[in-house]
C-alpha positions in Angstrom: -29.5 36.9 -68.3 -32.6 38.6 -66.5 -32.7 39.1 -62.8 -35.1 36.5 -62.4 -32.8 33.9 -64.2 -30.0 35.1 -62.1 -31.9 34.7 -59.0 -33.0 31.1 -59.9 -29.6 30.1 -60.7 -28.0 31.6 -57.4 -31.1 29.7 -55.6 -30.2 26.3 -57.4 -26.4 26.6 -56.7 -26.9 27.6 -53.0 -29.5 24.7 -52.4 -27.0 22.3 -54.0 -24.3 23.4 -51.5 -26.4 23.3 -48.6 -27.5 19.7 -49.5 -23.8 18.8 -50.1 -22.8 20.4 -46.9 -25.6 18.5 -45.0 -24.6 15.1 -46.5 -20.9 15.7 -45.6 -22.1 16.5 -42.1 -24.2 13.5 -41.7 -21.0 11.3 -42.9 -19.0 12.9 -40.6 -21.2 12.1 -37.6 -21.8 8.5 -39.1 -17.8 8.0 -39.3 -16.4 10.0 -36.4 -19.4 9.2 -34.2 -18.9 5.6 -34.5 -22.6 5.1 -35.6 -22.3 3.0 -38.4 -21.9 -0.5 -37.1 -19.2 -2.4 -38.8 -19.7 -5.8 -37.1 -20.1 -8.6 -39.6 -22.9 -9.8 -37.1 -24.9 -6.9 -38.7 -25.6 -6.5 -42.4 -24.8 -3.4 -44.4 -27.9 -1.3 -44.9 -29.4 -1.6 -48.1 -28.5 1.5 -49.5 -24.9 0.9 -48.6 -24.9 -2.7 -50.0 -26.4 -1.3 -53.1 -24.2 1.3 -53.7 -21.2 -0.9 -53.1 -22.7 -3.6 -55.7 -23.1 -1.0 -58.2 -19.7 0.4 -57.8 -18.1 -3.1 -57.7 -20.0 -4.3 -61.0 -19.1 -0.9 -63.0 -15.5 -1.2 -61.8 -15.0 -4.5 -63.2 -16.7 -4.0 -66.2 -14.5 -1.1 -67.0 -11.3 -2.7 -66.2 -12.2 -6.2 -67.8 -13.4 -4.9 -71.2 -10.1 -5.4 -73.2 -9.5 -8.7 -72.1 -9.3 -11.4 -74.5 -10.9 -14.8 -73.5 -9.5 -17.8 -74.8 -11.4 -21.0 -75.6 -13.0 -22.5 -72.4 -14.8 -25.3 -73.7 -11.5 -28.0 -73.5 -12.5 -30.6 -71.0 -9.3 -31.0 -69.7 -9.3 -27.4 -68.8 -12.6 -27.5 -67.0 -11.5 -30.7 -65.0 -8.5 -28.7 -64.1 -10.8 -25.8 -63.0 -12.9 -28.1 -60.9 -9.8 -29.1 -59.0 -8.5 -25.3 -58.5 -12.5 -24.3 -57.6 -12.7 -27.3 -55.0 -9.3 -26.4 -53.4 -9.7 -22.6 -53.4 -13.3 -21.6 -53.7 -15.7 -23.9 -52.0 -15.1 -22.9 -48.7 -16.4 -19.3 -49.3 -18.7 -19.9 -52.3 -20.0 -23.6 -51.9 -21.0 -25.7 -54.9 -24.2 -27.3 -56.3 -25.7 -29.1 -53.2 -22.7 -28.1 -51.1 -22.9 -25.1 -48.6 -19.9 -22.8 -48.3 -18.3 -23.6 -45.0 -18.6 -21.4 -41.8 -15.8 -18.5 -42.7 -17.9 -18.0 -46.0 -21.3 -18.0 -44.3 -20.2 -15.4 -41.7 -18.7 -12.9 -44.1 -20.7 -9.7 -44.9 -21.4 -9.2 -47.7 -22.1 -12.8 -48.1 -19.9 -14.6 -50.8 -22.9 -16.3 -52.5 -22.9 -19.7 -54.7 -21.5 -19.0 -58.2 -24.0 -21.0 -59.9 -25.5 -18.0 -61.5 -22.2 -16.2 -61.8 -22.2 -16.9 -65.8 -25.6 -15.3 -66.0 -24.3 -11.9 -64.3 -20.8 -11.8 -65.7 -18.9 -12.1 -68.8 -16.3 -14.7 -68.5 -13.5 -12.0 -69.1 -15.2 -10.4 -65.9 -15.1 -13.5 -63.9 -11.4 -13.8 -64.9 -10.7 -10.1 -63.7 -12.4 -10.6 -60.3 -10.5 -14.0 -59.5 -7.2 -12.5 -60.5 -7.6 -9.2 -58.7 -10.3 -9.6 -56.2 -12.5 -7.0 -54.4 -11.4 -4.5 -52.0 -13.1 -4.4 -48.6 -14.6 -8.0 -49.1 -13.4 -11.3 -48.2 -12.7 -11.8 -51.9 -8.7 -12.3 -52.2 -6.8 -11.5 -55.6 -5.0 -14.7 -56.8 -2.6 -12.8 -59.2 0.4 -14.1 -56.9 -0.9 -17.3 -55.9 -2.7 -18.9 -59.0 -1.1 -19.7 -62.3 -3.0 -17.5 -64.9 -3.8 -20.8 -66.8 -5.5 -21.9 -63.9 -7.4 -18.7 -63.2 -8.9 -19.2 -66.6 -9.5 -23.1 -66.0 -11.6 -21.5 -62.9 -13.5 -19.4 -65.2 -14.2 -22.5 -67.6 -15.4 -24.7 -64.8 -17.7 -21.9 -63.2 -19.4 -21.5 -66.6 -20.5 -25.1 -66.4 -21.8 -24.6 -62.9 -25.5 -24.1 -64.1 -25.5 -27.4 -65.6 -24.0 -29.4 -62.9 -26.5 -31.6 -60.7 -25.1 -32.0 -56.9 -24.4 -35.5 -57.9 -22.0 -34.4 -61.0 -20.4 -31.9 -58.7 -19.6 -34.2 -56.1 -18.3 -36.8 -58.5 -15.8 -34.1 -59.7 -15.0 -32.8 -56.3 -14.1 -36.4 -55.0 -11.8 -36.8 -58.0 -9.8 -34.1 -56.7 -8.8 -35.7 -53.4 -9.9 -32.5 -51.4 -11.6 -33.3 -48.2 -15.2 -32.1 -48.3 -18.9 -33.1 -47.7 -18.6 -35.2 -50.9 -16.7 -37.7 -49.1 -18.1 -40.5 -46.9 -18.1 -39.7 -43.2 -17.3 -35.9 -43.9 -19.9 -33.6 -42.8 -18.6 -30.7 -44.2 -16.5 -29.4 -41.2 -13.6 -27.0 -42.1 -10.5 -29.0 -42.5 -7.6 -28.6 -45.0 -7.1 -30.4 -48.2 -6.2 -34.2 -47.7 -2.6 -35.2 -48.5 -3.7 -36.5 -52.1 -5.4 -33.4 -52.8 -4.7 -31.7 -56.5 -2.8 -28.8 -56.0 -3.1 -25.9 -58.4 0.2 -24.3 -59.8 1.6 -21.1 -58.1 1.7 -18.1 -60.4 5.1 -17.7 -61.8 6.8 -15.4 -64.4 9.8 -16.6 -66.6 13.2 -17.5 -64.7 15.2 -15.1 -66.8 12.6 -12.0 -66.1 14.4 -8.9 -65.3 13.6 -7.6 -61.6 10.4 -5.5 -61.6 10.0 -2.9 -58.8 6.3 -2.2 -59.4 5.6 -5.9 -59.4 7.7 -6.0 -56.0 5.6 -3.4 -54.5 2.2 -5.4 -55.3 3.8 -8.4 -54.1 4.3 -6.9 -50.8 0.9 -6.4 -50.2 -0.4 -9.7 -51.8 1.8 -11.5 -49.3 0.4 -9.4 -46.5 3.6 -7.9 -45.5 1.8 -4.8 -44.6 0.0 -6.9 -42.0 3.0 -6.6 -39.8 5.1 -3.8 -41.0 4.5 -0.1 -41.9 5.9 0.3 -45.5 6.1 3.4 -47.5 4.1 3.5 -50.4 1.9 0.6 -49.2 -1.4 1.7 -47.3 -2.1 -0.1 -43.8 -3.1 0.6 -40.3 0.5 1.4 -39.0 0.8 -2.1 -37.4 3.5 -2.6 -34.6 4.3 -6.3 -35.1 7.6 -5.9 -37.0 9.8 -3.1 -37.5 8.8 -0.2 -39.8 10.5 -0.7 -43.3 11.0 2.9 -44.1 14.8 3.4 -44.8 15.6 -0.1 -45.0 17.6 0.1 -48.1 20.3 2.0 -46.1 20.6 -0.7 -43.1 23.8 -2.6 -43.5 22.6 -5.8 -42.3 19.6 -8.0 -42.6 18.5 -9.7 -39.4 21.8 -8.9 -38.2 23.4 -11.7 -39.9 23.5 -10.9 -43.7 25.0 -7.9 -45.6 21.8 -6.0 -47.0 22.0 -6.8 -50.7 19.3 -7.6 -52.9 20.3 -11.2 -53.3 20.3 -11.9 -49.4 17.0 -10.0 -49.2 15.6 -12.3 -51.5 17.0 -15.2 -49.3 15.6 -13.7 -46.3 12.3 -13.3 -47.9 11.9 -16.7 -48.9 13.3 -18.5 -45.9 13.7 -16.1 -42.9 14.4 -19.1 -40.3 17.0 -20.5 -42.2 18.9 -17.3 -41.6 17.7 -16.7 -38.0 15.8 -19.7 -36.4 14.7 -17.4 -33.7 13.0 -14.8 -35.7 9.4 -14.1 -35.5 9.1 -13.4 -39.3 7.2 -16.6 -41.0 8.0 -18.4 -44.1 5.3 -16.9 -46.6 6.1 -19.4 -49.4 7.2 -16.6 -51.6 8.5 -17.7 -55.1 12.0 -16.8 -56.2 10.8 -14.2 -58.9 8.4 -12.6 -56.5 11.2 -12.5 -53.7 13.6 -10.6 -56.4 10.8 -8.4 -57.2 10.2 -7.6 -53.3 13.8 -7.4 -52.8 14.0 -4.6 -55.5 11.4 -2.4 -54.2 12.8 -2.6 -50.8 16.0 -1.4 -52.2 14.2 1.9 -53.3 13.2 2.8 -49.5 16.1 4.9 -48.9 
């Protein structure tokens, strides 16, 4: 290589290194100086929003590429999806002729209407988004909270939204029994489902399934255990609400009342107040299999 060529290469490498260091310095000032406003009362800057949007879209496409889509044109499946959508999705996304409720309106980024979702996402991608959620947004993962068949039912219903008039959507919503602006006298106030509302099925696995430690680890943060506890192997902000769970497998008792066995831990996770009525540990509606898997994970925390 000639001296001039080597000189040009050194100049390019040096320039790239300087720019990288400058970018890192700016990022450090923004982060540690608290300059980036994280308030939901302020929108992301457009460059940040666009970067997150591209990263999210590419991530979903990559991870959903091998999912096989079942037939989605069964009217019964679509009707079931309507019930699940009205029960779980309307409060953030709204529907034809129905605005999202206050919790959805106030999020940043805004979880917009899904009327055009079928134009932007393939069915397998909508399934992946619904099942796994999106980090650092208000979109939750439904893996542990909604039966897989009902996730596909939601996908089927979302595919019909572009053809639904506000009247047709209101008719389907009324049929579910869920309270909302489609009912007479209801102006869209935030309220829980009515007592007669259709309830979508909880996610379950076969009753005779062996315990799954990795699934139990995921269940710990899908049931928000890390909101109150510091748990080895699970990221969090080091909360001090409940005791840290490091070394819990070596503790002789659970809540000072039961021998620390996997079966007893599963009982505790499902109904802590039945064991200790004075405990601040809330019941989280944990299924039997989820509790067994969570207990198996906790048994590894020596």
